[in-house]
C-alpha positions in Angstrom: 37.8 -5.4 9.2 37.7 -4.8 5.4 35.1 -2.6 3.8 33.5 -5.6 2.0 32.9 -7.3 5.4 31.1 -4.3 6.9 27.6 -4.8 5.4 27.5 -8.6 5.9 28.6 -8.2 9.5 26.0 -5.6 10.2 23.4 -7.8 8.6 24.6 -10.7 10.8 24.2 -8.6 14.0 20.8 -7.4 12.8 19.8 -11.0 12.2 20.8 -12.0 15.7 18.8 -9.2 17.2 15.9 -10.2 14.9 15.9 -13.7 16.4 16.1 -12.5 20.0 13.4 -9.9 19.6 11.1 -12.4 17.8 11.4 -14.6 20.9 10.8 -11.7 23.1 7.6 -10.6 21.3 6.2 -14.1 21.4 6.7 -14.2 25.2 5.9 -10.7 26.2 2.7 -9.8 24.2 1.0 -8.6 27.4 3.8 -6.4 28.5 3.9 -2.7 28.1 6.9 -2.8 25.8 5.4 -5.4 23.4 4.2 -2.8 20.9 7.5 -1.0 20.8 9.3 -4.2 20.5 7.1 -5.4 17.7 7.8 -2.1 15.8 11.5 -2.4 16.4 11.4 -6.0 15.3 9.6 -5.1 12.1 12.2 -2.5 11.2 15.1 -4.8 12.2 13.7 -7.6 10.0 13.3 -5.3 7.1 16.8 -3.8 7.5 18.3 -7.2 8.0 16.8 -8.6 4.8 17.7 -5.4 2.9 21.3 -5.5 4.1 21.8 -9.2 3.1 20.3 -8.5 -0.3 22.5 -5.4 -0.9 25.6 -7.3 0.2 24.8 -10.2 -2.2 24.1 -7.9 -5.2 27.2 -5.7 -4.5 29.4 -8.8 -4.5 27.9 -10.0 -7.8 28.1 -6.5 -9.3 31.8 -6.2 -8.6 32.3 -9.6 -10.2 30.6 -8.4 -13.4 32.9 -5.3 -13.6 30.8 -2.7 -11.8 32.6 -0.5 -9.3 30.2 1.0 -6.7 31.7 3.8 -4.7 33.3 2.6 -1.4 31.4 2.9 1.8 31.9 6.4 3.4 34.0 6.6 6.5 31.0 7.9 8.4 29.0 4.9 7.4 31.8 2.5 8.4 31.8 4.1 11.9 28.0 4.1 12.1 28.0 0.5 11.0 30.5 -0.5 13.7 28.5 1.3 16.4 25.2 -0.3 15.1 26.7 -3.8 15.3 27.7 -3.1 18.9 24.3 -1.7 19.8 22.4 -4.6 18.1 24.6 -7.2 19.8 24.1 -5.6 23.2 20.4 -5.3 22.8 20.0 -8.8 21.6 21.9 -10.1 24.7 19.8 -8.0 27.1 16.5 -8.9 25.5 17.2 -12.5 26.3 17.0 -11.7 30.0 13.3 -11.6 31.1 14.2 -9.3 34.0 15.2 -6.4 31.8 12.7 -3.8 31.0 11.5 -4.4 27.4 10.2 -0.9 26.7 13.3 0.7 28.0 15.6 -1.5 25.9 13.8 -1.2 22.6 13.5 2.6 22.8 17.1 3.4 23.9 18.8 6.0 21.8 21.6 3.6 20.8 19.2 0.9 19.6 17.1 3.4 17.7 20.2 4.9 16.1 21.4 1.4 15.2 18.3 0.5 13.4 18.3 3.9 11.6 21.9 3.4 10.6 21.2 0.0 9.2 18.3 1.4 7.1 20.4 4.3 5.9 23.4 2.2 5.0 21.3 -0.2 3.1 19.7 2.6 1.2 23.1 4.3 0.4 24.7 1.1 -0.7 21.7 0.4 -3.0 22.1 3.8 -4.5 25.8 3.3 -5.0 25.2 0.1 -7.0 22.5 1.7 -9.1 24.8 4.7 -9.8 27.7 2.4 -10.8 25.5 0.7 -13.4 24.5 4.1 -14.9 28.1 5.1 -15.1 29.1 1.8 -16.7 26.5 2.2 -19.4 27.5 5.8 -20.0 31.1 4.8 -20.3 30.6 1.8 -22.6 27.8 2.9 -24.9 29.1 2.8 -28.6 29.9 6.1 -30.0 27.5 7.3 -32.7 24.9 4.9 -31.4 21.9 7.1 -32.5 23.6 8.0 -35.8 23.2 4.6 -37.3 20.5 4.7 -40.0 18.7 1.4 -40.1 16.0 2.5 -42.7 16.8 1.0 -46.0 19.3 -1.5 -44.8 19.3 -4.8 -46.5 18.6 -7.5 -45.6 15.7 -6.3 -43.4 16.6 -8.7 -40.7 19.9 -6.8 -40.2 17.9 -3.5 -39.8 15.7 -5.2 -37.2 18.7 -6.5 -35.2 20.3 -3.1 -35.1 17.1 -1.4 -34.0 16.8 -4.0 -31.2 20.4 -3.5 -30.2 20.1 0.2 -30.3 17.2 0.1 -27.9 19.0 -2.3 -25.6 22.1 -0.1 -25.5 20.3 3.3 -25.2 19.6 3.1 -21.5 19.2 6.7 -20.3 17.8 6.1 -16.8 18.7 4.1 -13.8 17.4 0.7 -12.7 16.4 -0.8 -9.4 19.2 -2.4 -7.4 17.5 -5.8 -7.7 17.6 -5.6 -11.5 21.2 -4.4 -11.9 22.8 -7.8 -12.4 20.3 -8.9 -15.1 20.5 -5.5 -16.8 24.3 -5.7 -16.7 24.3 -9.0 -18.4 21.8 -7.9 -21.1 23.8 -4.7 -21.8 27.1 -6.5 -22.2 25.5 -9.2 -24.4 24.0 -6.4 -26.6 27.3 -4.6 -26.7 29.1 -7.7 -27.9 26.5 -8.4 -30.6 26.7 -4.7 -31.7 30.5 -5.0 -32.1 30.2 -8.3 -34.0 27.7 -6.8 -36.5 29.8 -3.7 -37.4 31.4 -5.3 -40.5 28.0 -6.5 -41.8 26.6 -3.0 -41.1 29.5 -1.4 -43.0 28.9 -3.7 -46.0 25.1 -3.0 -46.0 25.7 0.8 -45.9 28.3 0.5 -48.7 25.6 -1.1 -50.9 23.2 1.8 -50.2 23.2 4.6 -52.7 24.8 7.8 -51.1 21.7 9.9 -52.0 19.4 7.4 -50.3 21.6 7.3 -47.3 21.7 11.1 -47.0 17.9 11.3 -47.4 17.3 8.8 -44.7 19.6 10.7 -42.4 18.1 14.1 -43.1 14.4 13.0 -43.1 14.6 12.4 -39.4 14.1 16.1 -38.8 12.1 16.7 -42.0 13.2 17.7 -45.5 11.8 20.1 -48.0 10.0 18.9 -51.1 12.9 19.8 -53.3 14.9 17.1 -51.5 12.7 14.4 -53.2 14.8 13.9 -56.4 13.7 11.4 -59.1 16.2 9.0 -57.6 14.7 9.4 -54.1 11.1 9.1 -55.5 12.0 5.9 -57.4 13.4 4.4 -54.2 10.3 5.4 -52.2 8.1 3.7 -54.8 10.1 0.4 -54.6 8.7 -2.4 -52.5 6.8 -0.2 -50.2 9.8 1.8 -49.1 7.6 4.9 -48.8 5.1 3.3 -46.5 6.7 4.7 -43.4 6.8 8.3 -44.7 4.1 10.9 -45.1 4.0 14.4 -46.5 3.3 17.2 -44.0 2.3 20.7 -45.0 4.1 23.4 -42.9 1.9 26.3 -41.9 3.2 29.7 -42.8 2.7 32.7 -40.5 
């Protein structure tokens, strides 16, 4: 069985057990094992839903270019054992003569449910980590070095600020959001690349002294940096509206 089939198969087995146990709980509410069965059912349902969701997202993620780490050998083994345990339990639970409490609390079944939960969690993390790695490997170099202040037209500066925010992802996302975030990131990356010639032309039109001022002022500049040329630019069309003078305390 291929690695890609492991999670969907485990999900299928969990789903079969879910149906069998749902029927059991409905018929055996007064039995001693009903509470344990209900708890096992709840966890099985949750794990089954999670496994199906993870399998779907992982398949979509690989289609978009993400490469989540492969399933660990230990998880493949645990998944195989879990499928067997869930299949066996589902079959036995259909027999009304079998002891409910004993079946739903057997070590093999408990471990099967725990394995399904753990595998779903680890595969989810693998997908999220793959997205973080993709963003790190594909972010444009010098992304934060682009000075948008003073760019003309202003609409170009606005577009670059928006794209820079979209491409400056520095934290992970939830597995459920990975596909949408991947599409948004790649769309922003394409637009960023397409705008580079327009950016270069806009920067060429900017006076070197103004460009240097806008780069340096990010961390603060001394008053002597404000040359007549810089002052004239600040006074034009409200260019200085976003700046303020700060007095540095001396100790």
